[in-house]
C-alpha positions as a Markdown table, in Angstrom:
| # | Residue | x | y | z |
|---|---|---|---|---|
| 1 | Unk | 11.9 | -27.9 | -6.0 |
| 2 | Unk | 13.8 | -24.8 | -7.0 |
| 3 | Unk | 12.5 | -21.7 | -5.4 |
| 4 | Unk | 12.0 | -18.8 | -7.8 |
| 5 | Unk | 13.9 | -15.7 | -7.1 |
| 6 | Unk | 11.8 | -12.6 | -6.3 |
| 7 | Unk | 11.1 | -10.3 | -9.1 |
| 8 | Unk | 13.2 | -7.1 | -9.2 |
| 9 | Unk | 11.6 | -4.5 | -7.0 |
| 10 | Unk | 12.3 | -0.9 | -6.1 |
| 11 | Unk | 13.2 | -0.6 | -2.4 |
| 12 | Unk | 11.4 | 1.8 | -0.1 |
| 13 | Unk | 13.6 | 4.8 | -1.0 |
| 14 | Unk | 14.6 | 3.7 | -4.4 |
| 15 | Unk | 17.9 | 2.2 | -3.3 |
| 16 | Unk | 18.5 | -0.8 | -1.0 |
| 17 | Unk | 21.1 | 1.0 | 1.2 |
| 18 | Unk | 18.6 | 3.8 | 1.9 |
| 19 | Unk | 15.9 | 1.5 | 3.4 |
| 20 | Unk | 17.2 | 2.0 | 7.0 |
| 21 | Unk | 16.5 | 5.8 | 6.6 |
| 22 | Unk | 12.9 | 5.3 | 5.4 |
| 23 | Unk | 11.1 | 6.1 | 8.7 |
| 24 | Unk | 13.2 | 9.2 | 9.2 |
| 25 | Unk | 12.6 | 10.4 | 5.7 |
| 26 | Unk | 8.8 | 10.0 | 6.0 |
| 27 | Unk | 8.9 | 11.8 | 9.3 |
| 28 | Unk | 10.6 | 14.9 | 7.9 |
| 29 | Unk | 8.9 | 15.1 | 4.5 |
| 30 | Unk | 5.3 | 14.2 | 5.3 |
| 31 | Unk | 2.7 | 15.0 | 8.1 |
| 32 | Unk | 3.0 | 11.4 | 9.3 |
| 33 | Unk | 0.4 | 11.4 | 12.0 |
| 34 | Unk | -2.1 | 13.0 | 9.7 |
| 35 | Unk | -1.7 | 10.9 | 6.6 |
| 36 | Unk | -1.4 | 7.6 | 8.4 |
| 37 | Unk | -4.4 | 8.2 | 10.7 |
| 38 | Unk | -6.6 | 9.3 | 7.8 |
| 39 | Unk | -5.6 | 6.1 | 6.0 |
| 40 | Unk | -6.8 | 4.0 | 9.0 |
| 41 | Unk | -9.9 | 6.1 | 9.3 |
| 42 | Unk | -10.8 | 5.1 | 5.8 |
| 43 | Unk | -9.9 | 1.5 | 6.5 |
| 44 | Unk | -12.2 | 1.6 | 9.5 |
| 45 | Unk | -11.2 | -1.8 | 11.0 |
| 46 | Unk | -14.2 | -3.7 | 12.5 |
| 47 | Unk | -14.3 | -6.6 | 15.0 |
| 48 | Unk | -13.8 | -9.9 | 13.4 |
| 49 | Unk | -12.6 | -8.6 | 10.0 |
| 50 | Unk | -9.7 | -10.2 | 8.2 |
| 51 | Unk | -7.5 | -7.3 | 6.8 |
| 52 | Unk | -4.4 | -7.5 | 4.6 |
| 53 | Unk | -1.9 | -4.7 | 4.1 |
| 54 | Unk | -0.2 | -5.0 | 0.8 |
| 55 | Unk | 3.3 | -3.6 | 1.1 |
| 56 | Unk | 3.5 | -3.4 | 4.9 |
| 57 | Unk | 6.9 | -1.5 | 4.8 |
| 58 | Unk | 8.3 | -0.9 | 8.2 |
| 59 | Unk | 5.0 | -1.8 | 9.9 |
| 60 | Unk | 3.8 | 1.6 | 11.1 |
| 61 | Unk | 0.4 | 1.4 | 9.5 |
| 62 | Unk | -0.3 | -2.0 | 11.0 |
| 63 | Unk | 0.7 | -0.7 | 14.5 |
| 64 | Unk | -1.8 | 2.1 | 14.2 |
| 65 | Unk | -4.5 | -0.1 | 12.8 |
| 66 | Unk | -3.9 | -2.6 | 15.6 |
| 67 | Unk | -4.2 | 0.1 | 18.2 |
| 68 | Unk | -7.4 | 1.3 | 16.6 |
| 69 | Unk | -9.0 | -2.2 | 16.9 |
| 70 | Unk | -7.4 | -5.2 | 18.5 |
| 71 | Unk | -10.4 | -7.4 | 17.6 |
| 72 | Unk | -9.4 | -7.3 | 13.9 |
| 73 | Unk | -7.2 | -10.0 | 12.4 |
| 74 | Unk | -4.3 | -8.3 | 10.4 |
| 75 | Unk | -1.8 | -9.8 | 8.0 |
| 76 | Unk | 1.0 | -8.0 | 6.1 |
| 77 | Unk | 2.5 | -8.9 | 2.7 |
| 78 | Unk | 5.7 | -7.4 | 1.2 |
| 79 | Unk | 8.5 | -8.4 | -1.1 |
| 80 | Unk | 11.4 | -6.8 | 0.8 |
| 81 | Unk | 13.1 | -8.9 | 3.6 |
| 82 | Unk | 14.8 | -5.8 | 4.9 |
| 83 | Unk | 11.6 | -4.0 | 5.7 |
| 84 | Unk | 10.2 | -7.2 | 7.3 |
| 85 | Unk | 13.1 | -7.2 | 9.7 |
| 86 | Unk | 12.5 | -3.6 | 10.6 |
| 87 | Unk | 8.8 | -4.2 | 11.0 |
| 88 | Unk | 9.2 | -7.3 | 13.2 |
| 89 | Unk | 11.6 | -5.4 | 15.5 |
| 90 | Unk | 9.0 | -2.6 | 15.9 |
| 91 | Unk | 6.3 | -5.2 | 16.6 |
| 92 | Unk | 8.4 | -6.8 | 19.3 |
| 93 | Unk | 9.0 | -3.3 | 20.9 |
| 94 | Unk | 5.3 | -2.5 | 20.8 |
| 95 | Unk | 4.1 | -6.0 | 21.8 |
| 96 | Unk | 2.2 | -6.4 | 18.5 |
| 97 | Unk | 1.5 | -9.9 | 17.2 |
| 98 | Unk | 0.7 | -9.6 | 13.5 |
| 99 | Unk | 1.8 | -12.2 | 10.8 |
| 100 | Unk | 4.1 | -10.7 | 8.1 |
| 101 | Unk | 4.6 | -12.6 | 4.9 |
| 102 | Unk | 7.0 | -12.3 | 2.0 |
| 103 | Unk | 6.2 | -13.2 | -1.6 |
| 104 | Unk | 8.0 | -13.3 | -4.9 |
| 105 | Unk | 6.2 | -10.4 | -6.6 |
| 106 | Unk | 3.5 | -12.3 | -8.5 |
| 107 | Unk | 0.8 | -14.5 | -7.0 |
| 108 | Unk | -0.3 | -13.6 | -3.4 |
| 109 | Unk | 0.1 | -16.6 | -1.1 |
| 110 | Unk | -3.5 | -16.6 | 0.0 |
| 111 | Unk | -6.7 | -18.4 | -1.2 |
| 112 | Unk | -9.5 | -16.7 | -3.1 |
| 113 | Unk | -11.9 | -14.7 | -1.0 |
| 114 | Unk | -9.8 | -14.5 | 2.2 |
| 115 | Unk | -10.0 | -10.9 | 3.2 |
| 116 | Unk | -12.7 | -8.4 | 4.1 |
| 117 | Unk | -10.5 | -5.5 | 3.3 |
| 118 | Unk | -7.1 | -4.8 | 1.8 |
| 119 | Unk | -5.2 | -1.6 | 2.2 |
| 120 | Unk | -1.9 | -0.3 | 0.8 |
| 121 | Unk | 0.3 | 2.8 | 1.2 |
| 122 | Unk | 3.1 | 4.2 | -0.9 |
| 123 | Unk | 3.5 | 1.0 | -2.9 |
| 124 | Unk | 1.8 | 1.4 | -6.3 |
| 125 | Unk | 4.0 | 4.3 | -7.4 |
| 126 | Unk | 7.0 | 1.9 | -7.3 |
| 127 | Unk | 5.3 | -0.6 | -9.7 |
| 128 | Unk | 5.2 | -0.4 | -13.5 |
| 129 | Unk | 1.8 | -0.4 | -15.1 |
| 130 | Unk | 1.6 | -4.1 | -15.8 |
| 131 | Unk | 2.6 | -4.9 | -12.2 |
| 132 | Unk | 0.1 | -2.4 | -10.9 |
| 133 | Unk | -2.7 | -4.2 | -12.7 |
| 134 | Unk | -1.4 | -7.6 | -11.8 |
| 135 | Unk | -1.3 | -6.6 | -8.1 |
| 136 | Unk | -4.8 | -5.1 | -8.3 |
| 137 | Unk | -6.0 | -8.3 | -9.8 |
| 138 | Unk | -4.5 | -10.3 | -7.0 |
| 139 | Unk | -6.1 | -8.0 | -4.4 |
| 140 | Unk | -9.4 | -8.5 | -6.2 |
| 141 | Unk | -8.9 | -12.3 | -6.0 |
| 142 | Unk | -8.2 | -12.5 | -2.3 |
| 143 | Unk | -11.0 | -10.1 | -1.3 |
| 144 | Unk | -14.4 | -11.5 | -0.4 |
| 145 | Unk | -17.4 | -10.3 | -2.5 |
| 146 | Unk | -18.2 | -6.7 | -1.4 |
| 147 | Unk | -14.7 | -6.5 | 0.1 |
| 148 | Unk | -13.1 | -3.1 | 0.3 |
| 149 | Unk | -9.8 | -1.7 | -1.1 |
| 150 | Unk | -8.1 | 1.4 | 0.3 |
| 151 | Unk | -5.0 | 2.8 | -1.3 |
| 152 | Unk | -2.9 | 5.8 | -0.2 |
| 153 | Unk | -0.3 | 6.9 | -2.6 |
| 154 | Unk | 1.0 | 9.7 | -4.7 |
| 155 | Unk | -1.6 | 11.1 | -7.0 |
| 156 | Unk | -2.1 | 13.9 | -9.5 |
| 157 | Unk | -0.4 | 16.9 | -7.9 |
| 158 | Unk | -2.9 | 19.5 | -6.5 |
| 159 | Unk | -0.8 | 22.5 | -7.4 |
| 160 | Unk | 2.3 | 23.4 | -9.5 |
| 161 | Unk | 4.3 | 23.5 | -6.3 |
| 162 | Unk | 3.3 | 19.9 | -5.5 |
| 163 | Unk | 4.2 | 18.9 | -9.1 |
| 164 | Unk | 7.6 | 20.4 | -8.7 |
| 165 | Unk | 8.2 | 18.8 | -5.3 |
| 166 | Unk | 7.2 | 15.4 | -6.6 |
| 167 | Unk | 10.3 | 15.3 | -8.9 |
| 168 | Unk | 12.3 | 14.3 | -5.8 |
| 169 | Unk | 10.2 | 11.1 | -5.5 |
| 170 | Unk | 10.5 | 10.4 | -9.3 |
| 171 | Unk | 14.3 | 10.8 | -9.2 |
| 172 | Unk | 14.5 | 8.1 | -6.5 |
| 173 | Unk | 11.7 | 5.8 | -7.6 |
| 174 | Unk | 11.8 | 6.3 | -11.3 |
| 175 | Unk | 9.8 | 8.3 | -13.8 |
| 176 | Unk | 8.3 | 5.3 | -15.6 |
| 177 | Unk | 6.7 | 3.8 | -12.5 |
| 178 | Unk | 5.4 | 7.0 | -11.1 |
| 179 | Unk | 3.9 | 8.3 | -14.4 |
| 180 | Unk | 0.5 | 6.8 | -13.8 |
| 181 | Unk | 0.3 | 8.4 | -10.4 |
| 182 | Unk | 1.2 | 11.8 | -11.6 |
| 183 | Unk | -1.5 | 11.5 | -14.3 |
| 184 | Unk | -4.1 | 10.5 | -11.7 |
| 185 | Unk | -4.7 | 7.1 | -13.3 |
| 186 | Unk | -4.8 | 4.9 | -10.1 |
| 187 | Unk | -8.7 | 4.9 | -10.1 |
| 188 | Unk | -8.7 | 3.9 | -13.8 |
| 189 | Unk | -6.4 | 1.0 | -13.1 |
| 190 | Unk | -8.7 | -0.1 | -10.2 |
| 191 | Unk | -11.7 | 0.0 | -12.5 |
| 192 | Unk | -9.7 | -2.0 | -15.0 |
| 193 | Unk | -9.0 | -4.7 | -12.4 |
| 194 | Unk | -12.7 | -5.1 | -11.7 |
| 195 | Unk | -13.4 | -2.8 | -8.8 |
| 196 | Unk | -16.5 | -0.7 | -8.6 |
| 197 | Unk | -17.5 | 2.5 | -6.7 |
| 198 | Unk | -14.0 | 3.7 | -7.2 |
| 199 | Unk | -13.2 | 7.2 | -6.1 |
| 200 | Unk | -10.5 | 9.5 | -4.9 |
| 201 | Unk | -11.8 | 10.4 | -1.5 |
| 202 | Unk | -9.2 | 12.9 | -0.2 |
| 203 | Unk | -5.6 | 14.0 | -0.2 |
| 204 | Unk | -2.9 | 15.4 | 2.0 |
| 205 | Unk | -0.3 | 17.8 | 0.5 |
| 206 | Unk | 3.3 | 17.1 | 1.7 |
| 207 | Unk | 6.8 | 18.4 | 1.2 |
| 208 | Unk | 7.2 | 16.0 | -1.7 |
| 209 | Unk | 3.8 | 15.8 | -3.4 |
| 210 | Unk | 0.1 | 15.1 | -3.1 |
| 211 | Unk | -0.6 | 11.9 | -1.2 |
| 212 | Unk | -4.1 | 10.8 | -2.3 |
| 213 | Unk | -6.6 | 8.3 | -1.0 |
| 214 | Unk | -8.5 | 5.9 | -3.2 |
| 215 | Unk | -11.3 | 3.5 | -2.4 |
| 216 | Unk | -13.0 | 0.8 | -4.3 |
| 217 | Unk | -15.1 | -2.3 | -3.7 |
| 218 | Unk | -15.1 | -5.8 | -5.1 |
| 219 | Unk | -18.5 | -6.5 | -6.7 |
| 220 | Unk | -20.9 | -8.9 | -4.9 |
| 221 | Unk | -20.5 | -11.1 | -7.9 |
| 222 | Unk | -16.8 | -10.6 | -8.5 |
| 223 | Unk | -14.7 | -12.2 | -11.1 |
| 224 | Unk | -13.3 | -14.6 | -8.5 |
């Protein structure tokens, strides 16, 4: 069997050679402790839950979530082998035992109705609209009925300054992929993918734009 090559993807900072600088860039452009902890506050991991992070990046969110509740079962999914290497090195240093999976950019490698919650941070602005919807459909599929989705990503700028600062992100990651974020359309795409009770539930202004939090729920009688 011939293994399909991964779909083309935008690396963490727009270019493959910049990936090793990702953690440093986040630390100097964003209030890292604040935005990450608020994300995990909204995730609210509970004992016995199965939780997936879509786009685990360098693993920092999973480390925080694991520290918050070690009686939760976590899994990470990403497309980029370079960030997986960085995350695994961090996990070894912090004695964290979490499974990290790679996939080809289309179907998630998990059965229907596997997870109680899925969360994602700074991933959707790197995807074109069709891929955003495809990924949201896959998240819906792998969530259990009444399962929760938490997304943290760039949203509609909360001021003219935030809009101006966000051009730096768009130059790196592309204007086409980030357009839906700037227009505040992530909740609309979540609804389109079948989620309910969708809302923007907060934001943090950073040196490069407004990082927004979105929540939604898979219906009790979801499409999968």
